[in-house]
C-alpha positions as CSV (number, residue, x, y, z in Angstrom):
1,X,98.1,99.7,99.8
2,X,94.4,99.6,100.0
3,X,94.3,97.3,97.0
4,X,94.5,94.2,99.2
5,X,90.8,93.7,98.6
6,X,89.2,93.5,102.0
7,X,86.5,96.1,102.7
8,X,85.3,97.2,106.6
9,X,95.0,97.0,95.1
10,X,106.8,96.4,82.4
11,X,108.2,95.3,85.9
12,X,110.6,97.5,87.9
13,X,114.3,97.5,87.4
14,X,115.3,93.9,88.0
15,X,117.4,93.0,91.0
16,X,116.5,95.7,93.5
17,X,113.4,94.1,95.1
18,X,115.0,90.6,95.2
19,X,117.6,89.0,97.3
20,X,117.4,88.0,100.9
21,X,115.5,90.1,103.4
22,X,118.7,91.1,105.0
23,X,120.3,92.3,101.8
24,X,117.1,94.1,100.9
25,X,116.9,95.9,104.2
26,X,120.6,97.0,103.9
27,X,119.9,98.4,100.4
28,X,116.8,100.1,101.6
29,X,118.6,101.7,104.5
30,X,121.2,103.0,102.2
31,X,118.5,104.6,100.1
32,X,116.8,106.1,103.1
33,X,120.0,107.6,104.4
34,X,120.7,109.3,101.0
35,X,117.1,110.8,100.9
36,X,117.1,111.7,104.6
37,X,120.2,113.8,104.0
38,X,118.2,115.8,101.5
39,X,115.0,115.9,103.5
40,X,116.6,117.0,106.8
41,X,120.2,118.0,106.4
42,X,120.5,119.5,109.8
43,X,119.3,116.3,111.6
44,X,122.6,114.5,111.1
45,X,123.6,110.9,110.4
46,X,122.7,109.4,113.8
47,X,119.1,110.7,113.6
48,X,118.8,109.7,109.9
49,X,120.0,106.2,110.9
50,X,117.6,106.0,113.9
51,X,114.6,106.9,111.8
52,X,115.6,104.5,109.1
53,X,115.9,101.7,111.7
54,X,112.4,102.6,113.0
55,X,111.0,102.5,109.5
56,X,112.5,99.1,108.6
57,X,111.3,97.7,111.9
58,X,107.8,98.7,111.1
59,X,107.9,97.2,107.6
60,X,109.3,94.0,109.0
61,X,106.6,93.2,111.5
62,X,105.8,89.4,111.8
63,X,102.1,89.9,110.9
64,X,102.9,91.2,107.5
65,X,103.1,89.0,104.4
66,X,102.6,91.4,101.5
67,X,103.1,94.8,103.1
68,X,106.7,94.1,103.8
69,X,110.1,95.4,102.7
70,X,109.6,93.5,99.5
71,X,106.6,95.7,98.7
72,X,108.5,98.8,99.7
73,X,111.4,97.8,97.5
74,X,109.0,97.2,94.6
75,X,107.4,100.6,95.0
76,X,110.8,102.3,95.1
77,X,111.9,100.4,92.0
78,X,108.7,101.3,90.2
79,X,109.4,105.0,91.1
80,X,112.9,104.6,89.7
81,X,111.4,103.4,86.4
82,X,109.1,106.4,86.3
83,X,112.0,108.8,87.0
84,X,114.1,107.1,84.3
85,X,111.1,107.6,81.9
86,X,111.0,111.3,82.7
87,X,107.7,111.3,84.5
88,X,109.2,113.1,87.5
89,X,112.5,114.2,89.0
90,X,114.2,116.3,91.5
91,X,112.1,117.3,94.5
92,X,109.0,115.5,93.2
93,X,111.0,112.2,93.0
94,X,112.3,112.7,96.6
95,X,108.7,113.5,97.8
96,X,107.3,110.4,96.1
97,X,110.0,108.2,97.7
98,X,109.3,109.7,101.1
99,X,105.6,108.9,100.7
100,X,106.6,105.4,99.8
101,X,108.5,104.9,103.0
102,X,105.6,106.0,105.2
103,X,102.5,104.8,103.3
104,X,102.2,101.4,104.9
105,X,104.3,102.1,108.0
106,X,101.2,101.3,110.2
107,X,99.6,98.1,109.0
108,X,97.3,95.8,110.8
109,X,95.0,93.5,108.7
110,X,92.5,93.5,111.5
111,X,92.2,97.3,111.6
112,X,89.0,99.1,110.5
113,X,89.0,100.5,106.9
114,X,91.1,103.6,106.6
115,X,92.7,103.2,110.0
116,X,96.1,102.0,108.7
117,X,96.4,104.9,106.2
118,X,95.4,107.5,108.8
119,X,97.8,106.1,111.4
120,X,100.6,106.0,108.8
121,X,99.9,109.6,107.8
122,X,100.1,110.7,111.4
123,X,103.3,108.8,111.9
124,X,104.8,110.5,108.8
125,X,103.8,113.9,110.1
126,X,105.1,113.3,113.6
127,X,108.4,111.7,112.5
128,X,109.2,114.1,109.7
129,X,108.5,117.1,111.9
130,X,110.8,115.6,114.6
131,X,113.6,115.4,112.0
132,X,113.1,119.0,111.0
133,X,111.6,118.5,107.6
134,X,110.0,121.6,106.1
135,X,106.3,122.0,106.8
136,X,105.3,122.1,103.2
137,X,107.1,118.8,102.5
138,X,105.5,117.2,105.5
139,X,102.0,118.3,104.3
140,X,102.6,116.8,100.9
141,X,103.8,113.5,102.4
142,X,100.8,113.3,104.7
143,X,98.4,113.9,101.8
144,X,100.2,111.4,99.6
145,X,99.9,108.7,102.3
146,X,96.2,109.4,102.7
147,X,95.8,109.1,98.9
148,X,96.7,105.4,99.1
149,X,93.5,104.7,101.1
150,X,91.5,104.5,98.0
151,X,93.9,105.6,95.2
152,X,91.5,108.4,94.4
153,X,92.0,112.2,94.7
154,X,93.1,115.0,92.5
155,X,95.2,114.1,89.5
156,X,98.1,116.3,88.4
157,X,100.4,116.4,91.4
158,X,103.5,114.6,90.0
159,X,104.7,113.0,93.2
160,X,101.3,111.7,94.1
161,X,100.5,110.5,90.6
162,X,103.8,108.6,90.5
163,X,103.3,107.1,94.0
164,X,99.8,106.1,93.0
165,X,101.2,104.2,90.0
166,X,104.1,102.7,91.9
167,X,101.9,101.4,94.7
168,X,99.7,99.7,92.1
169,X,102.6,98.4,90.0
170,X,101.9,95.0,91.6
171,X,98.8,94.7,89.5
172,X,101.0,94.5,86.4
173,X,103.5,92.1,87.9
174,X,104.7,89.0,86.0
175,X,102.4,86.0,86.5
176,X,104.5,84.3,89.2
177,X,104.9,87.5,91.2
178,X,101.2,88.3,90.9
179,X,100.3,84.8,92.1
180,X,102.7,85.2,95.1
181,X,101.1,88.6,95.9
182,X,97.7,87.0,96.0
183,X,98.9,84.4,98.4
184,X,100.6,87.0,100.6
185,X,97.4,89.0,100.8
186,X,95.4,86.0,101.7
187,X,97.8,85.0,104.4
188,X,97.5,88.5,105.9
189,X,93.8,88.1,106.0
190,X,93.8,84.5,107.2
191,X,91.4,85.5,110.0
192,X,88.7,86.2,107.3
193,X,86.5,83.3,106.3
194,X,87.1,82.2,102.6
195,X,83.7,83.2,101.3
196,X,83.9,86.7,102.9
197,X,87.5,87.1,101.6
198,X,86.5,86.2,98.0
199,X,83.6,88.6,98.1
200,X,85.6,91.5,99.5
201,X,88.6,90.9,97.3
202,X,86.4,90.6,94.2
203,X,84.6,93.9,95.1
204,X,87.8,95.9,95.4
205,X,89.7,94.3,92.5
206,X,86.5,94.6,90.4
207,X,86.5,98.3,91.1
208,X,90.1,98.6,89.8
209,X,89.2,96.5,86.7
210,X,86.3,98.8,86.0
211,X,88.4,102.0,85.9
212,X,88.7,103.6,82.5
213,X,92.4,104.2,83.3
214,X,94.4,102.3,85.9
215,X,97.5,104.4,85.9
216,X,98.0,108.1,86.0
217,X,101.4,108.6,84.4
218,X,101.9,108.2,80.7
219,X,104.7,105.6,81.1
220,X,102.8,103.4,83.5
221,X,99.7,103.7,81.4
222,X,101.5,102.6,78.3
223,X,103.8,100.0,79.8
224,X,101.9,98.4,82.7
225,X,98.2,98.6,81.8
226,X,97.9,95.5,79.5
227,X,99.5,93.1,82.0
228,X,97.5,94.6,84.9
229,X,94.2,94.1,83.1
230,X,95.2,90.5,82.2
231,X,96.0,89.8,85.9
232,X,92.9,91.4,87.2
233,X,90.6,89.6,84.7
234,X,92.2,86.2,85.6
235,X,91.9,86.9,89.3
236,X,88.3,88.0,89.1
237,X,87.4,84.9,87.0
238,X,89.0,82.8,89.7
239,X,87.3,84.6,92.6
240,X,83.9,84.6,91.1
241,X,84.1,81.0,89.9
242,X,85.4,79.6,93.2
């Protein structure tokens, strides 16, 4: 998610993102195996399992604090909410979940702007091709991952719109979770001096706050916007007054 704020951002179904990291990883792996069987039916269970293990290993790197399996679980839970609200379904839902799995697979807080998203998109393309996923699906996943670089791009592609909103669900999180998110992002960028961090974070979050519309789907717009704007306003007041 490029909403971490460093330049060169109604909660999901309760229960799924929580629990211990081990329980979360087990639940995530079950979800991946189910989707992998749809994405690449000819690959077989052993290859689905191997790819799922690689994915979870990437999301569990020690240098991560926010961009972890907790974030992945929250994105998938937000997508579940959007599916339940009728915003997308079928192949679009599968496509959005696949983008979610790969969108932060490469993540280094010290990388140059855009590097993480481009590396993640390349990994998605290489790994999905190796599994035998159809070219058109691989192309859509790659472009969906690249969309998360700045959360811009064409509106009207259901899977991308849903993933855009799910990745930004955290902006609308309950106060305690939003506070934890802020701490997690700061920890990831512990190498950045405080003044530079505040300036960079304020610039990025201010850009989100200045958007006429934060979320693309109707459900997210109706249900998540108010809390997101409250969170953003409070954080910006804190950043600019520090």
